[in-house]
N, C-alpha and C positions, 0 to 999 in steps of 0.2 A: 768486782762482781756485782755489787749492788748498783753501781753506776751503769753497768751494762744492762741490768734488768730494767732500770728506770728508762733507759733509752729505748729498749724494745717495747715497753709499755706505751711510751709516747708515740712510737711508730704505729703501733696497733690502733691507738685512738685516732690518729690522723687518717689511717687507712680506712677505719670504720666510718669516719665522717665523710671522707671522699666518696666511698661506696654508696652511702646513703644519699648524697647529693646527686650522684649519677643516676641512681634508681628513681629518684623523684623526677628528675628531668626527663628520663625515658618514659616514665608512666604518664607524665603530663603531655608529652608529645604524642603518645599513642592515643590518649583520650581525645586530644584535639583532632587527630586524624579520623577517629571513629565517629566523631560528631559531625554536625552539619557544617559545611564550609561554604564560603562566599567567594565568588570569582567575578571580577569585572568583565572578563572576556575569555572565552574558550575557543580555540581553533582546532577543529578535528575533521577528518575525512569521514569517519563513521563512529557512531556511539550505539552500543547495544545495551538495552535495559533488560535486566533479568530478575526473576524472583529469587528468594533466599536459597532455593534449591538449585538455582542455575538455569531454570526454564526460561527461554527467550520470550519476551513479551512485547518488545518494540525495538525497531531499528531506525535510527536517524542517519541518513547517508547521503553522500554526493552521488553523481551518476556513475562513477567508476567502481564503487564498492557496494552498490545496493544489493541487498539479500535477494536471491533468485526466487524464493518461495519454497515452503516446505509443508508437508502434511503426512500424518501417520508415520512419522519417522523418516520419510523420504524427502530429499531435497532435489529440486529441479536442476538440471544442467542446462542453463540457458543464459544468454546475455540479458541484462535488464538496465539499459543505459538511461535511467531516470533518477532524478534526485527526489527526496522526500522522506516520508515515514511509512513503515509497514508495521501493522499490528498483528499480534499472535495470541491465540487462545490459551486457556489453562494447560492444554496439552502440547503447546508449541506449534499449533497449526496456524498458517496464515489466515487471517479473518478480515482483511481489508487494509486500506491505507490511503495516504495522501501523496500523490505523485505529480510532478510537473516537469515540463520541458518546453523549450521554445527558442527559436533562432530566426534571424533574418539575414539572407545572403543573396546578392545578385538581384535584389528586388523581389525575392520570393520569401514569404513568411510561412513558417510551420510551427504550430504550437499544440500542446496537449496537456491539459490539467484535469485532475479528477480526484474526488473524494468518494471512495467506495467502501461499502460494508458487505462482507461475504456471508452467505448462508453457511452454517456449520458444515464443515467437510466439503464445501462446494465453492462455486465462483460467486461473483458479486450478485447481490439480490436487490440492493438499493444504492443509489449513488447520484452524485452531481458531477457533470463533466462539461468541459469546453474544448472544442477542437477547431483548428484552423489550418487550411491548406488550399492551394490553388485559388486564392481569393475568395474562398467560401468559408463560412463559420457556422457552427452549431453550438448551442449552450442550453443545458436543461437538467431537469430532475427525471430520473428513470427508475422503474421497478421491473424486475425480472422474476419469472418462475424458474425454479431449479429442481432437479431430480433429487431423490433420496440417496442415490449412489454417492460414493466417495470419489472426489476428483483425483485422488492419489492413484486410483486404479489405472490411469493412463500416464502417470508420471514417467514410467520407464520408456514408454513409446515416444513421448514428447522429447525426453532427453536424448534418445537415440536419433530422432529426426534432426535435432539441433546440431548434432555432430557432423552432419552431412555438409561437406565443404561447397557443394554445388548449390547456389542460391535457389535456382528454379526447382531442383529436386527437393530441397529442404522445404520450400513453401508448399509444394505439392503433397509431401508427406504430412505436414502439419494440417493442411486442409482436409486430407483423408481422415486423419485422427478426429478432427473436429466434426466431420460429417457423421462419423460412427458413434459419437457421444450422444447421450440423451439430450433432447432439445431443451433449450433454456430461453423460451420466448420472452420478449419484452412486452409487458402488459400495460405499462403506463409511461407516457412521455409528456412532460410539461416544459415547454421552453420555446426557443427560437430555432427554426430550421435553416437549411442552406439557402432557401429562397427568401429569407428575411421575414417569414411569416411567424407570428406568435400562435402557438398551437397547443391544444390539449388533445392527446390521442389515447383512447382506451381500446385495448385489443382483447381478443378471445384467448382461450388456452393454447391455440396454435400460433399466437403472435400476429393474427390478422386484425388490422384496425377495424373496429365495428362502429365507433362513434368518434367524430372529430369536431372540435370547436376551433375555428381559425379566424384570425384577423390578418389579412394580407398587408403587404407594405403600403398599399394605398389607403388603408384604414377601413376596408370593407369586411364586415363580419359574416360568417356563415356557420351553420351547423349541418353536418352530414351524417347519415346513417348508411352503413355499408353491409352487404351480405358477405358470405364466406369467401366468395371469389373476388372481393374488393370492389364490386359494383355498387355505385350509389343508388339506394332504393328510396331515399327521401332527403330533401334538402330544405333548409330554412335560411334566408328567404328562398322561395321556389323560383329561382332563375339561374 
């Protein structure tokens, strides 16, 4: 009887020790996972960065899984075949991003890279961009005026248009939606144009250039003042 009791006590002691070791190992592993970790290399198609409450703040993605854009709880239904990063506000609205694409095939080069920052609840209001196609390139800094309305007001229309399988009809529908939206004129451009001129262009509230400073590819500088119709009313040098 006493021998049996001693044997059971030894078993309980061993059981308690083993349980303690297991708990220590599990606690240590959990602590290490919760803390900062270091990786030499990560391969992923998309990474979502979120706040503690789950609000999406940034997406890093390849061109196949890029976030289509969202605002006021609505998500656009559209393809977005560009790689890069998309930024989101405290409310989960898209507020800009860094995107890039480019390819060369059959002697033709096509490229598009941009870093854009959006007005709250609207489209881009400041940005840097580079575009190339058909042997022509532009690159520069731009500033736009945007309306006070929410861009999400046309999300349903854009999503419906994107579902149209006919390319011509789809583009026509998207163009009609864009034409009905409040204007978003470009007010400032500083960069290089398609004709390889270095240019500073300042526009009025309607997006009409009113003052331009240009150095053409031959190195000739000029300053031009324009009226509302785009007619040059003064030029320096005057020739």
